[in-house]
DSSP file (Angstrom, degrees, kcal/mol; ACC not computed):
  #  RESIDUE AA STRUCTURE BP1 BP2  ACC     N-H-->O    O-->H-N    N-H-->O    O-->H-N    TCO  KAPPA ALPHA  PHI   PSI    X-CA   Y-CA   Z-CA
    1    1 A M              0   0    0      0, 0.0     2,-0.3     0, 0.0    30,-0.2   0.000 360.0 360.0 360.0 121.4    0.0    0.0    0.0
    2    2 A K        -     0   0    0     28,-0.3    30,-3.1     1,-0.0     2,-0.3  -0.595 360.0-130.7 -84.3 138.0    1.6    3.3   -1.1
    3    3 A H  E     -a   32   0A   0     -2,-0.3    47,-0.7    28,-0.2     2,-0.4  -0.664  21.8-168.5 -84.5 139.1    1.5    6.3    1.1
    4    4 A V  E     -ab  33  50A   0     28,-2.0    30,-2.7    -2,-0.3     2,-0.4  -0.991  10.9-148.2-131.3 124.2    0.3    9.6   -0.3
    5    5 A D  E     -ab  34  51A   0     45,-2.7    47,-2.7    -2,-0.4     2,-0.5  -0.770  13.6-163.2 -88.7 135.5    0.7   13.0    1.5
    6    6 A L  E     +ab  35  52A   0     28,-3.0    30,-3.0    -2,-0.4     2,-0.4  -0.983   9.5 178.7-121.3 126.8   -2.0   15.5    0.8
    7    7 A V  E     -ab  36  53A   0     45,-2.4    47,-2.6    -2,-0.5     2,-0.3  -0.960   5.6-170.8-124.6 143.7   -1.6   19.2    1.5
    8    8 A F  E     - b   0  54A   0     28,-0.6     2,-0.4    -2,-0.4    47,-0.2  -0.979  16.9-161.0-136.6 150.8   -4.1   21.9    0.9
    9    9 A G  E     + b   0  55A   0     45,-2.3    47,-2.3    -2,-0.3     2,-0.3  -0.993  28.4 169.2-126.5 122.4   -4.2   25.7    1.0
   10   10 A T        -     0   0    0     -2,-0.4    56,-0.5    45,-0.2    57,-0.1  -0.948  33.0-175.4-139.2 153.3   -7.7   27.2    1.2
   11   11 A V  S    S+     0   0    0     -2,-0.3    -1,-0.1    53,-0.1    47,-0.0   0.746  96.3  14.0-107.9 -52.7   -9.5   30.4    1.8
   12   12 A Y  S    S-     0   0    0      0, 0.0    -2,-0.0     0, 0.0     0, 0.0   0.358 113.2 -95.2-110.3   3.3  -13.2   29.4    1.9
   13   13 A G  S  > S+     0   0    0      3,-0.0     4,-2.3     4,-0.0     5,-0.2   0.300  92.3 112.3 106.2 -10.5  -12.9   25.6    2.2
   14   14 A S  H  > S+     0   0    0      1,-0.2     4,-2.5     2,-0.2     5,-0.2   0.931  81.2  47.0 -63.7 -46.0  -13.1   24.4   -1.4
   15   15 A A  H  > S+     0   0    0      1,-0.2     4,-2.5     2,-0.2    -1,-0.2   0.882 112.3  51.4 -64.7 -36.9   -9.5   23.3   -1.6
   16   16 A Q  H  > S+     0   0    0      2,-0.2     4,-2.7     1,-0.2    -1,-0.2   0.920 109.7  49.5 -64.5 -42.6   -9.8   21.5    1.7
   17   17 A F  H  X S+     0   0    0     -4,-2.3     4,-2.4     2,-0.2    -2,-0.2   0.901 110.7  50.1 -63.8 -40.2  -13.0   19.7    0.5
   18   18 A V  H  X S+     0   0    0     -4,-2.5     4,-2.6     2,-0.2    -1,-0.2   0.936 111.9  48.2 -61.8 -45.7  -11.2   18.7   -2.7
   19   19 A A  H  X S+     0   0    0     -4,-2.5     4,-2.3     1,-0.2    -2,-0.2   0.903 112.0  49.0 -62.3 -41.6   -8.3   17.3   -0.7
   20   20 A E  H  X S+     0   0    0     -4,-2.7     4,-2.0     2,-0.2    -1,-0.2   0.898 111.0  50.4 -64.7 -40.2  -10.6   15.4    1.7
   21   21 A T  H  X S+     0   0    0     -4,-2.4     4,-2.3     1,-0.2    -2,-0.2   0.920 110.7  49.4 -62.4 -44.3  -12.5   14.0   -1.3
   22   22 A L  H  X S+     0   0    0     -4,-2.6     4,-3.2     1,-0.2     5,-0.2   0.886 106.9  55.7 -63.0 -38.6   -9.2   12.8   -2.9
   23   23 A A  H  X S+     0   0    0     -4,-2.3     4,-2.0     1,-0.2    -1,-0.2   0.921 109.5  46.3 -59.8 -43.4   -8.2   11.3    0.5
   24   24 A D  H  X S+     0   0    0     -4,-2.0     4,-2.0     2,-0.2    -2,-0.2   0.917 114.1  47.6 -64.1 -43.5  -11.4    9.2    0.4
   25   25 A E  H  X S+     0   0    0     -4,-2.3     4,-1.5     1,-0.2    -2,-0.2   0.897 110.1  52.6 -65.4 -40.7  -10.9    8.2   -3.2
   26   26 A L  H  <>S+     0   0    0     -4,-3.2     5,-2.7     1,-0.2     4,-0.4   0.900 107.8  51.6 -62.2 -40.8   -7.2    7.3   -2.6
   27   27 A T  H ><5S+     0   0    0     -4,-2.0     3,-1.5     1,-0.2    -1,-0.2   0.920 108.2  51.7 -60.4 -44.2   -8.3    5.0    0.3
   28   28 A A  H 3<5S+     0   0    0     -4,-2.0    -1,-0.2     1,-0.3    -2,-0.2   0.797 107.3  53.8 -63.8 -28.2  -10.8    3.3   -2.0
   29   29 A L  T 3<5S-     0   0    0     -4,-1.5    -1,-0.3    -3,-0.1    -2,-0.2   0.475 126.2-100.6 -85.0  -2.8   -8.0    2.8   -4.6
   30   30 A G  T < 5S+     0   0    0     -3,-1.5   -28,-0.3    -4,-0.4    -3,-0.2   0.570  79.8 129.7  96.8   9.5   -5.8    1.1   -2.0
   31   31 A Y      < -     0   0    0     -5,-2.7    -1,-0.3   -30,-0.2   -28,-0.2  -0.463  58.3-128.3 -88.6 167.3   -3.5    4.0   -1.1
   32   32 A Q  E     -a    3   0A   0    -30,-3.1   -28,-2.0    -2,-0.1     2,-0.2  -0.845  32.7-165.8-115.5  90.9   -2.7    5.2    2.4
   33   33 A P  E     -a    4   0A   0      0, 0.0     2,-0.5     0, 0.0   -28,-0.2  -0.484  12.8-160.5 -81.4 148.2   -3.4    9.0    2.3
   34   34 A R  E     -a    5   0A   0    -30,-2.7   -28,-3.0    -2,-0.2     2,-0.8  -0.969   8.5-155.6-124.6 113.5   -2.2   11.4    5.0
   35   35 A L  E     -a    6   0A   0     -2,-0.5     2,-0.5   -30,-0.2   -28,-0.2  -0.807  12.1-148.9 -92.7 110.8   -4.1   14.7    4.9
   36   36 A W  E     -a    7   0A   0    -30,-3.0   -28,-0.6    -2,-0.8     2,-0.2  -0.680   6.7-145.0 -84.8 125.5   -2.0   17.4    6.5
   37   37 A Q    >>  -     0   0    0     -2,-0.5     3,-1.9   -30,-0.1     4,-0.8  -0.524  27.7-107.4 -83.6 157.1   -3.8   20.2    8.3
   38   38 A A  G >4 S+     0   0    0      1,-0.3     3,-1.0     2,-0.2     4,-0.3   0.867 119.1  54.5 -54.0 -42.0   -2.4   23.7    8.2
   39   39 A H  G 34 S+     0   0    0      1,-0.2    -1,-0.3     2,-0.1     3,-0.2   0.633 107.5  52.5 -71.0 -11.8   -1.3   23.6   11.8
   40   40 A E  G X4 S+     0   0    0     -3,-1.9     3,-1.8     1,-0.1    -1,-0.2   0.597  84.1  86.7 -94.6 -14.2    0.7   20.4   11.1
   41   41 A L  G X< S+     0   0    0     -3,-1.0     3,-1.6    -4,-0.8    -1,-0.1   0.729  73.2  70.6 -65.6 -22.7    2.7   21.7    8.1
   42   42 A S  G 3  S+     0   0    0     -4,-0.3    -1,-0.3     1,-0.3    -2,-0.1   0.755 103.3  45.6 -64.8 -20.3    5.5   23.3   10.2
   43   43 A A  G <  S+     0   0    0     -3,-1.8     2,-0.6    -4,-0.1    -1,-0.3   0.334  99.0  90.1-100.7   5.6    6.6   19.7   11.0
   44   44 A F    <   +     0   0    0     -3,-1.6    -1,-0.0    -4,-0.1    -8,-0.0  -0.909  37.0 161.6-116.1 119.4    6.3   18.4    7.4
   45   45 A T        -     0   0    0     -2,-0.6     2,-0.1    29,-0.0    -3,-0.0  -0.965  37.1-131.7-126.0 113.7    9.0   18.4    4.8
   46   46 A P        +     0   0    0      0, 0.0    38,-0.1     0, 0.0     3,-0.1  -0.383  35.4 163.2 -64.8 140.4    8.3   16.0    1.9
   47   47 A E        -     0   0    0      1,-0.5    36,-0.5    36,-0.1     2,-0.3   0.681  56.8  -8.3-124.8 -46.2   11.3   13.9    1.1
   48   48 A A  E    S+ c   0  83A   0      2,-0.1    -1,-0.5    34,-0.1     2,-0.3  -0.943  96.1  36.7-149.8 166.2   10.2   10.9   -1.0
   49   49 A G  E    S- c   0  84A   0     34,-2.0    36,-3.1    -2,-0.3     2,-0.4  -0.653  94.3 -19.7  94.4-143.8    7.1    9.2   -2.3
   50   50 A L  E     +bc   4  85A   0    -47,-0.7   -45,-2.7    -2,-0.3     2,-0.4  -0.898  51.5 178.2-116.9 133.9    3.9   10.8   -3.4
   51   51 A L  E     -bc   5  86A   0     34,-2.3    36,-1.5    -2,-0.4     2,-0.4  -0.999   7.5-171.6-134.7 132.2    2.6   14.3   -2.7
   52   52 A I  E     -bc   6  87A   0    -47,-2.7   -45,-2.4    -2,-0.4     2,-0.5  -0.996   8.2-167.1-121.6 127.6   -0.6   15.9   -3.9
   53   53 A V  E     -bc   7  88A   0     34,-2.7    36,-3.0    -2,-0.4     2,-0.5  -0.962   2.4-169.7-116.1 129.4   -1.1   19.6   -3.2
   54   54 A V  E     +bc   8  89A   0    -47,-2.6   -45,-2.3    -2,-0.5     2,-0.4  -0.978  15.9 169.2-117.9 124.7   -4.4   21.3   -3.7
   55   55 A S  E     -bc   9  90A   0     34,-2.7    36,-2.9    -2,-0.5    48,-0.2  -0.993  26.4-148.2-142.8 136.8   -4.6   25.1   -3.5
   56   56 A S  E     - c   0  91A   0    -47,-2.3     2,-0.4    -2,-0.4    36,-0.2  -0.429  28.7-121.7 -82.7 171.3   -7.0   27.9   -4.2
   57   57 A T        -     0   0    0     34,-0.7     2,-0.3    -2,-0.1     6,-0.2  -0.942  28.5-176.3-118.9 140.8   -5.6   31.3   -5.3
   58   58 A T  B  >  -F   62   0B   0      4,-2.5     4,-2.9    -2,-0.4     3,-0.2  -0.869  50.4  -5.0-130.3 164.1   -6.3   34.5   -3.5
   59   59 A G  T  4 S-     0   0    0     -2,-0.3     2,-0.9     1,-0.2    39,-0.2  -0.254 128.6 -13.0  57.4-133.8   -5.4   38.2   -4.2
   60   60 A S  T  4 S-     0   0    0      1,-0.1    -1,-0.2    37,-0.1    39,-0.1  -0.555 129.7 -49.3-101.2  66.1   -3.2   38.6   -7.2
   61   61 A G  T  4 S+     0   0    0     -2,-0.9    -2,-0.2     1,-0.2    44,-0.2   0.737  99.6 151.9  78.8  23.3   -2.2   35.0   -7.7
   62   62 A D  B  <  -F   58   0B   0     -4,-2.9    -4,-2.5     1,-0.1    40,-0.4  -0.430  48.2-108.7 -89.6 160.2   -1.2   34.6   -4.1
   63   63 A L        -     0   0    0     -6,-0.2    -6,-0.1    -2,-0.1    -1,-0.1  -0.569  43.4 -98.0 -78.7 147.5   -1.2   31.5   -1.9
   64   64 A P    >>  -     0   0    0      0, 0.0     3,-1.4     0, 0.0     4,-1.3  -0.322  34.8-111.9 -61.7 151.6   -3.8   31.2    0.9
   65   65 A D  T 34 S+     0   0    0      1,-0.3     3,-0.2     2,-0.2   -54,-0.1   0.819 112.6  61.8 -55.5 -35.1   -2.6   32.3    4.3
   66   66 A D  T 34 S+     0   0    0    -56,-0.5    -1,-0.3     1,-0.2     4,-0.2   0.729 112.8  33.9 -71.0 -20.3   -2.8   28.7    5.7
   67   67 A I  T <> S+     0   0    0     -3,-1.4     4,-2.3     2,-0.1    -1,-0.2   0.559  94.6  88.7-108.7 -12.1   -0.2   27.3    3.3
   68   68 A Q  H  X S+     0   0    0     -4,-1.3     4,-2.9     1,-0.2     5,-0.3   0.903  85.2  52.0 -56.1 -47.6    2.1   30.4    2.9
   69   69 A P  H  > S+     0   0    0      0, 0.0     4,-2.0     0, 0.0    -1,-0.2   0.903 112.1  47.1 -59.2 -39.7    4.4   29.5    5.8
   70   70 A W  H  > S+     0   0    0     -4,-0.2     4,-2.4     2,-0.2     5,-0.2   0.933 113.3  48.5 -64.5 -46.8    5.0   26.0    4.5
   71   71 A Y  H  X S+     0   0    0     -4,-2.3     4,-2.5     1,-0.2    -1,-0.2   0.941 113.9  45.3 -58.6 -50.3    5.6   27.3    1.0
   72   72 A F  H  X S+     0   0    0     -4,-2.9     4,-2.3     2,-0.2    -1,-0.2   0.830 110.9  53.9 -68.2 -31.7    8.1   30.0    2.1
   73   73 A R  H  X S+     0   0    0     -4,-2.0     4,-2.6    -5,-0.3     5,-0.3   0.945 111.8  44.5 -65.5 -47.0    9.9   27.5    4.5
   74   74 A L  H  X S+     0   0    0     -4,-2.4     4,-2.4     1,-0.2    -2,-0.2   0.910 113.7  51.2 -62.0 -41.7   10.4   25.1    1.6
   75   75 A K  H  < S+     0   0    0     -4,-2.5    -1,-0.2    -5,-0.2    -2,-0.2   0.901 114.7  41.9 -63.3 -41.7   11.5   27.9   -0.7
   76   76 A S  H  < S+     0   0    0     -4,-2.3    -2,-0.2     1,-0.2    -1,-0.2   0.866 119.7  42.1 -77.0 -35.4   14.0   29.3    1.7
   77   77 A Q  H  < S-     0   0    0     -4,-2.6    -2,-0.2    -5,-0.2    -1,-0.2   0.788  87.7-162.8 -80.1 -27.4   15.4   25.9    2.9
   78   78 A A     <  -     0   0    0     -4,-2.4    -3,-0.1    -5,-0.3     2,-0.1   0.893   7.9-164.8  46.6  57.2   15.4   24.6   -0.7
   79   79 A P        -     0   0    0      0, 0.0     2,-0.6     0, 0.0    -1,-0.1  -0.459  23.7-117.1 -68.5 143.5   15.7   20.9    0.1
   80   80 A Y        -     0   0    0     -2,-0.1    34,-0.2     1,-0.1     3,-0.2  -0.732  34.8-177.5 -82.1 122.6   16.7   18.7   -2.9
   81   81 A L    >   +     0   0    0     32,-3.8     3,-1.6    -2,-0.6    35,-0.2  -0.401  25.6 144.6-123.4  54.7   13.8   16.4   -3.5
   82   82 A P  T 3  S+     0   0    0      0, 0.0    -1,-0.1     0, 0.0   -34,-0.1   0.689  75.9  55.3 -68.8 -15.9   14.6   14.0   -6.4
   83   83 A S  E 3  S+c   48   0A   0    -36,-0.5   -34,-2.0    -3,-0.2     2,-0.5   0.342  88.0  98.9 -96.4   6.0   12.7   11.1   -4.8
   84   84 A L  E <   -c   49   0A   0     -3,-1.6    32,-2.8   -36,-0.3     2,-0.6  -0.823  54.2-163.9 -98.9 130.0    9.5   13.1   -4.5
   85   85 A N  E     -cd  50 116A   0    -36,-3.1   -34,-2.3    -2,-0.5     2,-0.3  -0.960  24.0-179.5-110.4 116.0    6.7   12.6   -7.1
   86   86 A Y  E     -cd  51 117A   0     30,-2.1    32,-2.7    -2,-0.6    33,-0.5  -0.737  21.9-168.8-120.8 161.9    4.3   15.5   -6.8
   87   87 A S  E     -c   52   0A   0    -36,-1.5   -34,-2.7    -2,-0.3     2,-0.4  -0.984  10.2-154.8-145.0 145.0    1.1   16.8   -8.3
   88   88 A V  E     -c   53   0A   0     31,-0.3    34,-2.3    -2,-0.3     2,-0.5  -0.980   4.3-165.6-125.5 134.1   -0.6   20.1   -7.9
   89   89 A I  E     -ce  54 122A   0    -36,-3.0   -34,-2.7    -2,-0.4     2,-0.5  -0.981  13.6-161.1-115.3 120.1   -4.2   21.0   -8.3
   90   90 A G  E     -ce  55 123A   0     32,-3.4    34,-3.2    -2,-0.5     2,-0.5  -0.874   4.2-158.5-105.3 132.0   -4.9   24.7   -8.6
   91   91 A L  E     +ce  56 124A   0    -36,-2.9   -34,-0.7    -2,-0.5     2,-0.3  -0.912  33.8 131.5-105.4 133.5   -8.3   26.2   -8.0
   92   92 A G  E     - e   0 125A   0     32,-2.4    34,-3.4    -2,-0.5     2,-0.4  -0.908  53.9-102.3-161.8-171.9   -9.0   29.6   -9.5
   93   93 A D    >   -     0   0    0     -2,-0.3     3,-2.1    32,-0.2    32,-0.1  -0.979  19.1-149.8-132.3 115.2  -11.2   31.8  -11.5
   94   94 A S  T 3  S+     0   0    0     -2,-0.4     5,-0.2     1,-0.3    -1,-0.1   0.550  91.0  75.6 -68.3  -5.9  -10.2   32.5  -15.1
   95   95 A S  T 3  S+     0   0    0      3,-0.1     2,-0.3     2,-0.0    -1,-0.3   0.575  86.5  79.1 -79.0  -6.9  -11.8   36.0  -15.0
   96   96 A Y  S X  S-     0   0    0     -3,-2.1     3,-0.7     1,-0.1   -36,-0.0  -0.759  85.7-127.3 -99.8 148.8   -8.8   37.0  -13.0
   97   97 A T  T 3  S+     0   0    0     -2,-0.3     2,-0.9     1,-0.3    -1,-0.1   0.891 106.8  50.7 -59.4 -43.7   -5.4   37.8  -14.6
   98   98 A D  T >  S-     0   0    0    -39,-0.2     3,-2.1    -5,-0.0    -1,-0.3  -0.367  81.4-175.4 -96.7  54.8   -3.4   35.5  -12.3
   99   99 A F  T <  S-     0   0    0     -2,-0.9    -7,-0.1    -3,-0.7    -5,-0.1  -0.304  73.9  -8.0 -55.0 122.5   -5.7   32.4  -12.9
  100  100 A C  T 3> S+     0   0    0     -9,-0.1     4,-2.3    24,-0.1    -1,-0.3   0.809  85.8 155.7  57.1  34.1   -4.5   29.6  -10.6
  101  101 A G  H <>  +     0   0    0     -3,-2.1     4,-2.3     1,-0.2     5,-0.1   0.854  68.7  53.1 -59.0 -37.4   -1.4   31.6   -9.6
  102  102 A A  H  > S+     0   0    0    -40,-0.4     4,-2.4    -4,-0.2    -1,-0.2   0.922 109.2  48.9 -65.7 -43.0   -1.0   29.8   -6.3
  103  103 A G  H  > S+     0   0    0    -48,-0.2     4,-2.6     1,-0.2    -2,-0.2   0.895 110.1  52.2 -61.5 -40.3   -1.0   26.4   -8.1
  104  104 A E  H  X S+     0   0    0     -4,-2.3     4,-2.6     2,-0.2    -2,-0.2   0.925 109.7  49.0 -60.8 -45.3    1.6   27.8  -10.6
  105  105 A K  H  X S+     0   0    0     -4,-2.3     4,-2.3     1,-0.2    -2,-0.2   0.915 112.9  46.6 -62.7 -43.8    3.9   28.9   -7.7
  106  106 A L  H  X S+     0   0    0     -4,-2.4     4,-2.2     2,-0.2     5,-0.2   0.916 112.2  50.4 -64.6 -43.3    3.6   25.5   -6.0
  107  107 A N  H  X S+     0   0    0     -4,-2.6     4,-1.9     1,-0.2    -2,-0.2   0.923 112.1  47.4 -61.2 -45.1    4.3   23.7   -9.2
  108  108 A E  H  X S+     0   0    0     -4,-2.6     4,-2.5     1,-0.2    -1,-0.2   0.897 109.4  54.7 -62.9 -41.3    7.3   25.8  -10.0
  109  109 A L  H  X S+     0   0    0     -4,-2.3     4,-1.8     1,-0.2    -2,-0.2   0.945 109.4  45.1 -60.0 -49.8    8.7   25.4   -6.4
  110  110 A F  H  <>S+     0   0    0     -4,-2.2     5,-2.2     1,-0.2    -1,-0.2   0.864 112.5  51.8 -66.8 -34.1    8.6   21.6   -6.5
  111  111 A A  H ><5S+     0   0    0     -4,-1.9     3,-1.4    -5,-0.2    -1,-0.2   0.919 109.4  50.6 -64.4 -42.3   10.2   21.5  -10.0
  112  112 A E  H 3<5S+     0   0    0     -4,-2.5    -2,-0.2     1,-0.3    -1,-0.2   0.822 105.4  57.2 -63.1 -31.5   13.0   23.8   -8.7
  113  113 A L  T 3<5S-     0   0    0     -4,-1.8   -32,-3.8    -5,-0.2    -1,-0.3   0.416 121.6-107.1 -82.6   2.9   13.5   21.4   -5.8
  114  114 A G  T < 5S+     0   0    0     -3,-1.4    -3,-0.2     1,-0.3    -2,-0.1   0.535  70.9 143.7  87.8   6.1   14.2   18.6   -8.2
  115  115 A A      < -     0   0    0     -5,-2.2     2,-0.5    -6,-0.2    -1,-0.3  -0.357  48.1-121.0 -75.5 161.5   10.9   16.7   -7.6
  116  116 A R  E     -d   85   0A   0    -32,-2.8   -30,-2.1   -35,-0.2     2,-0.3  -0.905  16.5-129.5-111.1 128.3    9.2   15.0  -10.5
  117  117 A A  E     -d   86   0A   0     -2,-0.5   -30,-0.2   -32,-0.2   -32,-0.0  -0.577   8.7-160.9 -74.9 129.7    5.6   15.8  -11.6
  118  118 A V  S    S-     0   0    0    -32,-2.7    -1,-0.2    -2,-0.3   -31,-0.2   0.911  81.8  -2.6 -72.5 -44.4    3.3   12.8  -11.9
  119  119 A L  S    S-     0   0    0    -33,-0.5   -31,-0.3    -3,-0.1    -1,-0.3  -0.943  91.6 -87.5-139.0 159.1    1.0   14.9  -14.1
  120  120 A P        -     0   0    0      0, 0.0   -32,-0.1     0, 0.0    -2,-0.0  -0.235  66.4 -69.9 -62.4 160.1    1.0   18.5  -15.3
  121  121 A L        -     0   0    0      1,-0.1     2,-0.6   -34,-0.1   -32,-0.2  -0.261  48.4-138.7 -50.7 128.4   -0.7   21.1  -13.1
  122  122 A L  E     -e   89   0A   0    -34,-2.3   -32,-3.4    -3,-0.1     2,-0.6  -0.858  15.4-161.2 -93.4 121.5   -4.5   20.7  -13.1
  123  123 A R  E     -e   90   0A   0     -2,-0.6     2,-0.6   -34,-0.2   -32,-0.2  -0.918   2.0-164.3-104.5 120.4   -6.2   24.0  -13.2
  124  124 A I  E     -e   91   0A   0    -34,-3.2   -32,-2.4    -2,-0.6     2,-0.5  -0.929  10.9-147.8-109.3 120.9   -9.9   24.0  -12.1
  125  125 A D  E >>  -e   92   0A   0     -2,-0.6     4,-1.6   -34,-0.2     3,-1.5  -0.764  11.3-156.4 -96.3 120.6  -11.8   27.0  -13.2
  126  126 A A  T 34 S+     0   0    0    -34,-3.4   -33,-0.2    -2,-0.5    -1,-0.1   0.702  95.7  64.7 -65.5 -19.0  -14.6   28.3  -10.9
  127  127 A M  T 34 S+     0   0    0    -35,-0.2    -1,-0.3     1,-0.2     3,-0.1   0.701 111.8  34.7 -74.6 -18.2  -16.1   29.9  -14.0
  128  128 A E  T <4 S+     0   0    0     -3,-1.5     2,-0.4     1,-0.2    -2,-0.2   0.651 121.8  33.2-110.4 -20.2  -16.7   26.5  -15.5
  129  129 A T     <  -     0   0    0     -4,-1.6    -1,-0.2     1,-0.1    -5,-0.0  -0.998  41.7-167.7-143.1 142.2  -17.5   24.2  -12.6
  130  130 A M  S    S+     0   0    0     -2,-0.4     3,-0.1     1,-0.2    -1,-0.1   0.484  91.1  55.7 -98.2  -7.8  -19.3   24.5   -9.3
  131  131 A E    >>  +     0   0    0      1,-0.1     3,-1.4     2,-0.0     4,-1.0  -0.716  57.3 171.6-127.5  80.1  -17.9   21.1   -8.1
  132  132 A P  H 3> S+     0   0    0      0, 0.0     4,-2.2     0, 0.0     5,-0.2   0.786  76.7  67.3 -61.2 -25.9  -14.1   21.1   -8.3
  133  133 A E  H 3> S+     0   0    0      1,-0.2     4,-2.1     2,-0.2     5,-0.1   0.816  94.6  57.6 -64.7 -28.8  -14.0   17.8   -6.5
  134  134 A T  H <> S+     0   0    0     -3,-1.4     4,-1.8     2,-0.2    -1,-0.2   0.933 108.9  43.8 -66.6 -45.9  -15.7   16.2   -9.5
  135  135 A E  H  X S+     0   0    0     -4,-1.0     4,-2.4     1,-0.2    -2,-0.2   0.884 112.5  53.7 -65.0 -37.5  -12.9   17.3  -11.8
  136  136 A A  H  X S+     0   0    0     -4,-2.2     4,-2.2     1,-0.2    -2,-0.2   0.881 106.5  51.7 -65.5 -37.5  -10.3   16.3   -9.2
  137  137 A K  H  X S+     0   0    0     -4,-2.1     4,-1.1     2,-0.2    -1,-0.2   0.897 110.3  48.4 -66.4 -39.6  -11.8   12.8   -9.0
  138  138 A T  H >X S+     0   0    0     -4,-1.8     4,-0.9     1,-0.2     3,-0.6   0.927 112.2  49.4 -63.5 -44.7  -11.6   12.4  -12.8
  139  139 A W  H >X S+     0   0    0     -4,-2.4     4,-2.4     1,-0.2     3,-0.5   0.870 102.6  63.0 -60.0 -38.7   -8.0   13.6  -12.7
  140  140 A L  H 3X S+     0   0    0     -4,-2.2     4,-3.0     1,-0.3    -1,-0.2   0.824  95.7  58.2 -60.9 -32.3   -7.2   11.1   -9.9
  141  141 A S  H <X S+     0   0    0     -4,-1.1     4,-1.8    -3,-0.6    -1,-0.3   0.901 109.0  45.2 -65.5 -37.8   -7.9    8.2  -12.2
  142  142 A Q  H <X S+     0   0    0     -4,-0.9     4,-2.1    -3,-0.5    -2,-0.2   0.912 113.0  50.9 -66.9 -42.7   -5.2    9.5  -14.6
  143  143 A W  H  X S+     0   0    0     -4,-2.4     4,-2.5     1,-0.2    -2,-0.2   0.931 109.3  50.7 -59.2 -47.0   -2.9   10.1  -11.7
  144  144 A H  H  X S+     0   0    0     -4,-3.0     4,-2.9     1,-0.2    -1,-0.2   0.897 108.3  52.2 -59.6 -42.8   -3.5    6.5  -10.4
  145  145 A Q  H  X S+     0   0    0     -4,-1.8     4,-1.9     2,-0.2     6,-0.2   0.902 109.8  49.3 -61.1 -41.6   -2.7    5.1  -13.9
  146  146 A Q  H  <>S+     0   0    0     -4,-2.1     5,-2.0     2,-0.2     6,-0.6   0.930 113.5  45.7 -62.9 -46.1    0.6    7.0  -14.0
  147  147 A V  H ><5S+     0   0    0     -4,-2.5     3,-1.3     1,-0.2     5,-0.4   0.922 114.1  48.6 -64.0 -44.6    1.5    5.7  -10.5
  148  148 A Q  H 3<5S+     0   0    0     -4,-2.9    -1,-0.2     1,-0.3    -2,-0.2   0.820 105.4  58.5 -65.5 -31.6    0.5    2.2  -11.3
  149  149 A S  T 3<5S-     0   0    0     -4,-1.9    -1,-0.3    -5,-0.2    -2,-0.2   0.507 118.5-109.8 -78.8  -2.2    2.4    2.2  -14.6
  150  150 A G  T < 5S+     0   0    0     -3,-1.3    -3,-0.2    -4,-0.3    -2,-0.1   0.559  86.1 123.5  86.9   7.0    5.6    2.9  -12.7
  151  151 A Q  S   <S+     0   0    0     -5,-2.0     2,-0.3    -6,-0.2    -4,-0.2   0.573  78.7  32.6 -76.5  -8.2    5.9    6.5  -14.1
  152  152 A A              0   0    0     -6,-0.6    -2,-0.1    -5,-0.4  -102,-0.1  -0.916 360.0 360.0-142.0 167.4    5.9    7.7  -10.4
  153  153 A A              0   0    0     -2,-0.3  -103,-0.1  -104,-0.3    -6,-0.1   0.449 360.0 360.0 -30.5 360.0    7.3    6.3   -7.1
């Protein structure tokens, strides 16, 4: 059973709900998910294995307050993470200039740290869907296929 770390950054709860939905789906697929709460992130530095990050975007492409300290700690410490296979799901609104800016920042950070993307950044547009968890569940089947095929940890 493969372990999967799930981290979320949320303003109004949508990203958290998507992460919780993914945790349930991962369990059903036979994975062992760990959903990290914001207050736990100070003790978490991903090193190896599988990581999924779900984040909404706030302000001008900014990260939500609950995930910012974790992001900036990783950015400043810059651990080399070649054994980490990550995926980012960005929630945003395409009517804004910096659509899914937080997801873009997270995706860039993990690439800079040497981690390997399981799939490209998934951008979920609030202008097109009222249920981001539905798109995330569809995406998860592709993610699972990649992991099972040996394309990830």
